[in-house]
N, C-alpha and C positions, 0 to 999 in steps of 0.2 A: 641299645636305647639307653638315655638318660635317666638315670633314677634321683629323685629328689629327696634332698635329707630331710627327714625326719625331726634331726634337732633344731633347723632354720627353715622354717617351711616360706615358701616364696610371698613378698607380698602383692598377690594379684588381686584382689580384691578391697573393697572399701573395710576398713577395718574400725571398729568403733571403739574409739580410746576411754578407757575407764575413767571416770569421776571428771570426764570433758564432755556437758552435753551438746549433740548436734554438731560434732568434731570428727571429721574422717581422714584416714592417711590418705597422705597426697604423695605417695611415692610409686612410679610407674611398674607396670608389669616388667620391665626390663631388669629390675633391682632386685636379686634374690636379697632380701635386709630379713635379719632375725626381727621378731617381734616385739624383744625390748628395744632394739634400735629405733624402728619404725615408730615404738608408742613417744620414744623420747624425743624424737625429730617432729612430731607432731606437737608434743608438749610444746616444744620450741617455738613453733611456727604460730601455736595458739596464744601464747604470753607476748611473741612481737605484736598479732594481731590485735590484742587487747590493749598495748600501748599504744598502737597508732590512733585506733578508736578513742582511747579516754584523752589524747593529745587533741584531735579531733572535735570530739565533744566539746572540751574547753574552750578551744578558739570560737566553734559555735555558740556556745554560752556567753562569751566576752562580746562579740557581733552583736547578739539578742538584747541583750542586757544593755548594751550603749544604742542601740536604736530604739527602747523602750523608755528610756530616759529623755530621749528628744521630742518635739514637738511629733504630733499632737497628742501623745501618748501622755509623758509626763508622770511614768510611776514612781521613778525614785528608788527604783531596785538596785540592790549590789549582788554579786555572783552567789552569795552565801543564801539571801534571801530568798532569790529567784528560784534558784537548786532546791530550794527544801520547799516549794511551792507543792500542794495537795494536786489532785488529780482533777477535781472538780475546777479549780480556781487556774489549773493551768489551761484547761480546755476553754475557759472564759478569756483566757488572754489569746490563744489564737482563733476565737471567736471574734474578739474586737479586731485584731489585726484584720480577718476578713471583712469586717464591716468597714473598715477604713479603704479596703478595695472596692467593696459592694455596700453601700449603704443599707439595702434590702436585709442583710445578714446581723444588723444591729438590733441584739434582745440578750434576755437574761436566761442562760440555759437550763436555769433552774426551774425556769418555766415549762420544759417539755422533757419528754424523756430522752434516755442516752440512745436509745436506738434512733428516733430521729436526728438526735443532733449529729449520730454518725453520718445517718442517710443524707442529711442536710448538706454536711461538709464535705462527704464523698461527692455530692452531684456538681458544688462548687469548685471543688477542686478539679473533677472533670473536665467544667465549664473554661477554669483558668489553665486546660491542658497541665497539669503537674503530673510528672512522670516518676513514680515511687522507685526506689532501688530494691526493694523487698517485694516478694509475690502478695496475692491480690489477699488473701486471706491475713496472711502478717499483718499487712499492712491496716486492712480493716480491723483487728484485734486490738493492734497498737493504736489504732485512733480512738477507739471505743473506751480503751482503758488507760489513755493517756501516757502512752509508753514514752519518755523522754527521747532514745534514738530513732523514734519516728516524727514526733513535735518538734524537735528542734531543725532537721532539717527545712521543713515545712516552713518554720517562721524567717528561717534564714534564706528561703528561696523566696518569699513576699515580702520582705524588705527589699532585697537585691533588685527585685523589677518592679515596685509599685506603681511607676507612671506605665509602662507597658500593660500591667494586669489590669489597672484602673479601665482603660481603654477596652481590653478584652472583655471584661465584665460589663461594660455599658454596651459592648456589640451583643454579648451572650444574652442579654435581656431580650433582644429584640430576634436576635439570628436564629437562637434554640426552638427549634420548631414543637408545637406541643405532640405529645404522643398520643393518638386516636386510634382504637382498635378498628380494624378493618371492617367488621362487621358492623359499625356504628356509621362509617366511612359510607357504607353501602346505601345510606339515606342520600334522596335527591338535596334536600335542603342544607343538611350537613355538608353535602360534598362540594355543593357551591360556595358555602362559606368557607370552608377548607381551600378552595380554589381560589378563592379570592384572598384571604389570607396571605396564601404562598405568593401571589402577586403582589401584595404588600410588602411583603419580604423581601421579594426580588426590586421593587422599586427603592427601597430602603437600604439596600446595597449600594445601588446606583448613585443615589443622592449622599450618601457618608461617602464613596469613592470622590465625587466631584468636591464635596467641602474638604476634603482632605487636599485635595490636588490644589484647591485655591487658595489651602492654609499653607502648602508648601511652595507655590508661585511665588511668593516675598509680596504678593499685593496686599495692603490692607485695607479698611474700609475707609479710614480718614483721606488713602491716597484716592482711591478711587471718588469721594466724593470731591476732594481738590480737582481729579480731571474733569470730572462732570462740570463741576462750576466753570473751569477753564473754557471748558467748549460750549457751553450757553455763552459766556463772554464773548469768546469767538463766533459764535453763531449770530449775536445782536451787531458788531462788528460787522460782520459780511453783509446782515441784513440792511443797515446803514449805508454800507458802499453802494449795495444795488439802489438801494430809493436814489442815492446821487446821481449813478449813472442813467437812470430812467428818467430823472428830471432833465441829466444832460442829454440825452440821447432825441428828448420832445421836440426840442428847440429844430432838430436838424430835418429838414425836407425829406419826404418819403420813408422816414425811420420804418413805419411799419412794414413796408416791403423788404427793406433792408433786413430787419429782424426775421420776416419770415425767411429769406434766402440764408441766413446766416443759420437759421435752426435746421433748413434743409440740410445744408453742409455738415452739419453736426450731426445729423442723421445719417447721413451717408459715410461718415467716418465712421462712427460706431458700427454700421453694416458691414464696414469695410474692414474693420479688428473682427467682428464677428465671422464673416468669411476667410481670412486667416486663419482665426481658430480652429474651425472648422478643415478648413486645408491641410493644418498641420495636424490636427487629429486623425484624418485620413492618410497621411502618409505614415503616421504612426500605427496606425491600422494595418496598413498594407506591408509596412517592414513585419510587423508580428505575425501575419497570414504567412509572410516569406519564409519567417524563420519556423513559423509553425509547419509550413510545407518541407522545409531542409530536415525537421525534427522527424516528420514522419517518413521522409523519403529514406533516412539513414535505418529507422525502425524499422524500414522495410527490405532493405537492404540486410541489415543484420539477420531479419527473421531468415531471407532467402538463405545466407551464408550459413544460418544454425541448420538449415534443413537439408543442406547440402550432404547426400552422404546419407541421409537417413532414408527410412524403408517404413512401411506401415507395421512390420512385425517391431521394431525398434519404439517405434512412437507408441504400440499397443502395450510392449513390455514397461516402457517408461509410465505412461498412464497405471499400469496394474502395481507397479511399486508403489507409486504415490498413493494410489487406492490402498494398499497394504497399510504404508504408516498413518493415514489418515484413520484408516478401520482401527488399529492398533489404538492412537491416542483416542480414537471416541468408544470406543470399546473397553478398553483396559485402564489405559493410564488414567484419561481423565475421570471417570467413574470410582476408580482407587482416592484421586485425588478430594475430590467431592466426599466421598465417604469419610475419609480422614479429616476434613475439615468439618463435617456435620460433626464428627466425633467429637472432636475438640472443642467446636461452638457447646453442643451436650454436656461438654464434660465441665466447660467453663460456667455453662447455666447450673450445673449441680453445686459447684463450686460458690456460686454466689448464692444460691436460694440455702444452703446449708448455713446455719447461725454458727457463729464465731465459736471455735473451739479453745478447750485449755488445756494445758500441757497435759493433763494426766490423759484425756482423750488423745491427744498425738501420740503419747506412749504407748496408747492399745493400738491406735491404727499400726505405729512400728512394728511391736510385737508381731500382729496379725500378718503382716506385710513377710516377716521374717520366717515365720509360721510356714506360710506358702510357698517361700521360696525354698524351705528346708525340704517341702513335701515334693516340690517340682524336682529336685534335685535327688530326693530318693526313687522317684518314679523314672527319672533319666536313665538312673543306675540299673535298675530292675530290667527295664527296657534292653539296656547295653549287656544284662546277663542273659535275657532270654531270645536274644537277636539269632536268627537263623540264617544257613548260609544264603538263602533266597535275596534276605534283606540286605545282606552282605553284598550282594552281586548288584541288586538297585541303588545302593548307596552312591557307589561311582556314578549311575544314570542321573538320580538325584541331584548330586553335586553337580554334574556337569551343566545339568538344566538350572540349577539354580546359577551359575556364571553365564548362562547365555542371556537367563531373562535380567540379571542385572546390567550386562554389555546392552542388552536393548533399552534397557532403564537409563542408563547414560546416555545412548545416541540420542532418545527420546528428548532428554532434557538439553543435550548439545543442540537437537532441532528447534526444538522451542524458545532456546537464547538466539540462535541465529535467527528465526523468524522475528523476534522481539526485536532484534538489533537491526534488522530492514526493515521493519515498520517505523522505528526511530527516526534512522537514516531516510527512509523516503518523507516523512512527516518533517525534519528536519530541511530537505532539499524544498520541498513545496514551502514552508516559509521562508528560505532564502530566496527563492523566487518571486514570492511577494514581498520581499523588501526591497526587494533588485525594480521590482515592477512601481513599489511606491518613491523610489528615490530616482531623482533628476529627471531626464527626459523619457524613463522608461527604458534604455536603451540597452541593450545586452551586446559587449564586443563579442565580434566574432571573425579569424581567419588574420588576414591583416591587422585590421584595427588591434586585436587582441596583441599581435606580436610587437606592433609599432609600442602600445602600451607597455608590456613587458621589458621592451629594450630602454624607453624610458626610466622606467620603475626599475632597473638594475644600474642605469646612469647616476640615478639619485642617489642608490644606496653604494655606490661607490662613493660618490662624493661625502657621504654621508659620514661612510668611514675614514676618508681623508681628514675630513673636520674632526671626528671624534681622536683620532691619533692625534694630530696635533694640538689638542686640548689636554690631551693625556701628558703629550711632552711638555706643553705648557704647565700644567699642576705638577708635574715632577720637577720640573726648573724651579718652580715657586717652593715646593718643597724642599729645595736642597739649598735655596737662597736665606729659607728661612733658619733651616738649620745653621748656615753658616754665620747670619745675625746674630742667632743663639749663643754659639760660641765664641763669639768675637765678646760680646755681652760677659761672658762668665769670664774670659780673660781680663778683660777691663775692671771686672768687680776684684779677680784673685789679686791684679797689681795695685789697685785701689787699696787693698787690703795689706800686702807687703810694705806700700808706702807707709801707710799709718802705724805700722809696726817700727819701721825705719825711724820715723818721727819720733814716736815714744823713748826706742831705744836711747836716740840723740838728745832728746829731754825738749824737744820743740813738738809737744803733740798739739795738732791743730793747725798748724802751720798752713799746710796745704788747703785744707779748707778757708781758711782766712784769707790765703792768697788767691783762691778760686773766687771767693766773695768780692775781693777788691776787685779782681779782674773783671767779674759779672758787674757790679756797680761801674766800673771805669768803660767797660763795654757800653752796659745802659746809657752813660752819659755820652759817649760819643755818637751812639745811635740817633740820640736826642739833638744833639749839637747837630748832625751831618745830615738828619732824616729831611730837613728842607733841601739840603743840597744833593740829595741823590737824584740822578736820573734814569732814564730807559736804558742808559749804556749799562750803569752799574747792574741792573736787574737783569739784563742781558748776559751781561758776566758772570754772572752768577749761574745763572742758567747753563751758560757753557761749563763752568766748573761743575755744575752737578752732573751734566751730562759727560764730562769726562771721565767723572768718579765713576760714575755707573757702565761707561764703556771699559775704563779700566777692570771693575770687579768683573764683566763679562769675559774680558779677556783671561782674566785669572782662573774663570771657573768653566772655560770652555774645553780643556782637556778634559776634566772630570767628565762633564755631559757628553764628550765624545767617547769615553770609557763606558760611560751608562749605555749609550745607544745600543751598541751592539750585545752587551748583558742584558737590556732589554727586550730586543728579537730573539735571544736565544731563550729567554724565560717565554716567549710566547711559542716558538718552535718546539719548547719542552711542553707548554700547556697543551698545545695540539695532540701531542704525540701521545701524552697522557690520555686525553679524552679517547682518542682512539684505543690506546690498550683498555681502557675501563670500560668503553661500550662492547669490546672483543670479549673482556672477562664476564661483562652482565650476560651476553647471549651465550656463551660458556657454560657460565653460572645456570642458567636457565633450562637449559638443554640437560646438564648434567642432574639437576634437581627434577625434571621430567623424569629422566632414565631412573633417577633413585627412587621416586613415587613408585614407577613400575615395578622395580625392584621387591620392592616394600609389599606390594600388593601380592605378586608372587611369593614372595617369601611367606607372608600369611595365609596364603592357599595351600602351600606345603608344610605349614606347621599344624594346620587343620586337618590336612590328609595325613600327618607323621601321628598326631595325635589319636585318629580314629583307628590307623593301623597299631598303634601302641596299645589301646583298648583291646582290640582286636585280638592281639598277641597274649594278652593276658587271660583272655575269656578262653581263646584255644588252649593256653596252657594248662587251666583250670581242668577243661574238658578232658585234656590228655591225662594230667593227675588222676581224673576219676575213673578214666579208663584202665589206667593201671591198677588202680585198686581191685578194680571188677575181675581183671585178669587174675590178679595174685590170689584172689576166691574162687576164683575159676580153679587154678592149680592147687590150692590147698584142697578143694574139693576133690581132685582127681586123685590125690595123693594119698587122702584119708581113703579113699572107695578102695582102692588099689592095693590098701595095704593088707597084712596078712595077722595083724595083730585086732583081734574081736575089739578092743576096748579101744582102738582108734577108730576101726568103723564105725562104731556108735556114735562118733563125734560128728560124724559126716550128714549133711544136710540131706542127702537121699534118705539114709536111714533112719533120721529123724523124722523128714516128712512121710517116711512111708509107716514108723508107728502110728504116727498121728492121724494118718488116713486109715489105720486098721482099727483106730479107737473110735474114729467116728464111725466108721459101717460097722462095728460091734452095739454102738450107742445107737444106731439108726434101724438095726435089727431087734433090740430090743423095746424100742418106741413101737416097731411095726407089731409086735407081739402083744403090747398093750393096746394098741388101737385094736385089734382081734379080739382081744376079750371085751373093751366095752363094747363094740358092736354086739357081742354075741349076749351078753345084760343089758342091751339096752331095751328089749322087750317088757321082759319081766319088770325090770323096774320102772317103766312108763306104768303099768298096771297098779303096783305098789302104789304109786302116786297117789295112781286115780283113786285108790282106795282109800287111803290117808286124806285126801280131799273131802270124800263123802263123809268120812267119818267126821272132818272138824265141820261141818254144814248142820250134822245130826246134832251135835254138842250145841252149836251157838243154835238150835231151836230149842233144846231143851235149857239152855240158859234164860230163854225170852222167856219160857212157861213159867220157870221157876220165879220170874220177877213179878210174873201177872197172876199169881196165885193167891197173894194178898186180898187182890181186890175181888176175888170171885173164890171164895172160901166154902159156899155150898156145893157149886160145880166144880170144887178143885178136887175132891176126894176121888169123883167118878173121874176126872182126867187124871188123876194120878194111876186109879188102877188100870186104865188104858195104856197109860205111859208105863205102866211096870209090865202089863203083857206086851207090850212091845219090844220092850227092855230084855223080856225072858224070850221074845221068840229070835231077836237080833243075837242075844247071847246063844 
């Protein structure tokens, strides 16, 4: 069994770095790092993170100051003045930016309490769907105390999405429903009013969607007005034309009969179109009915094929398995998930109800957590120490039960994911069918029609690939020609530079330029002189020359293009080969990754078993040492008891406990004798105690008589004589 070094303990738990608050070691369990090295690494990470956060905050600060100095704020801040703002002023700036998004937030935060301000801003940010990076309690505390790492990201987010947030705030004003307790909703009038309110909200959604569609459709109010005016003009023109035709027809004899015949003819044409439409609809319905019949027939055939070879026992067994799965989901898995979600909601409600905590309170909670963790570890160690063999035998079965439960949970999760995926696929299929019904003549290709469509699509695809290949060749040829032109231009520039250097060396600098200018002037003069004399033959000759030059260039570039084409084909083949090997690599990588995850799971289970066996090994070793100590004590006792030396025998536990037993027996014998003497003297002692009690009562009586002697002097002498007589009698 491997033993861990006491000098370098493994970094297998979160290690609090001294002097760095809320920073923990990020080393994994697989690294046996020294604590000092771990602290140094975490300090390095902490410093780098601090630098990144400082750079990020400086960029955010620049952006915020730049936006605040623009319209409509015009604050005239600089980086130092804005960074030195107090908490109240920084919250006021945030409130002003929120007021720019939602005018209802415009107010002075000094007129309301800090909790009200924080609650109002939190509700507004919730409506605007702001997602903080911190946990809710830290974000709320930072917002109340105007913490810069919390306020700056909010301002940046508001500035970046101002138009979108204005629209969201406008919609939130009408779409965020009023929270009414259920007991109040039970009132009939309140319930009816709330139902009307929900209907109005839905109506607002529809109207807003129509308004947005009209805004994005490209039509404006002025265009619509122009169209309406144009249609009114056309209407007037048509009306005038109808009036003229009526006047012209009135001069024709029997015009009313002709109009009646034309009207009947038009009605018949309309009825014929209606009948044609009905006929087409009936054909479509018949086609759909036939398709439905084919689909149902296929389903029946599939069911018959699936039931071939199936027995009643197999079907019952399948139903029982489904019943067991559903029973497990309903009785174990779903209640656990509901309980976990309920506990999470309860914890979140508790967090929301607890007021903002300071750093000292958080430190106290961390201390309590550490103390409880240490107590739990102590209890675990005690339990391991007093673990009995029966529990050791049951631990294996418990572990197997845990593994089976985990597999069961994993299978349930996979089943749930498969059901969700099946439901999603069915929903997509239904949507595709609905979309197919709404497109075209609502006809779905089947059989030979679908095959013909696929062949046609393949032909078009091959044509497209050929055209794309030709286009790629033309583009490559264009690139080659462009490169050739660039090379020739560079050569011309080099020749011009050499010519200018030669002219400077010969002492005739600028001769070539002057010669070119003179040639240009003469050429321009000749062109002006010959412009009137040029004819179409000259232009055709020029075109022929240009064509000849282009043909020469093509012939010169043809060998290069021929050499390039096989290289391009080879590159395509290598690309396809690369794609195939890449696909093979991906599949093998996925398979090896899955095998690796399985092996890691097995290694983790074996490590847990190893740790349990190691703890059991240490426990058995300690028990063995205790038994050896006891055996050594028994051997010493036997040696002392069988020894011939009286002094050595007195050291044995038998002699020692025998002496103690004898002493206790003697003590018990003396105590019994004392008890016997006490029982014998109990009767006379009780009589003597009774006489002393009578004597005490007599003396009390004499005391009372003596105190009353002063009040009765005359009768006192007689009383004294009687008392003296009684005293004498008593004596």
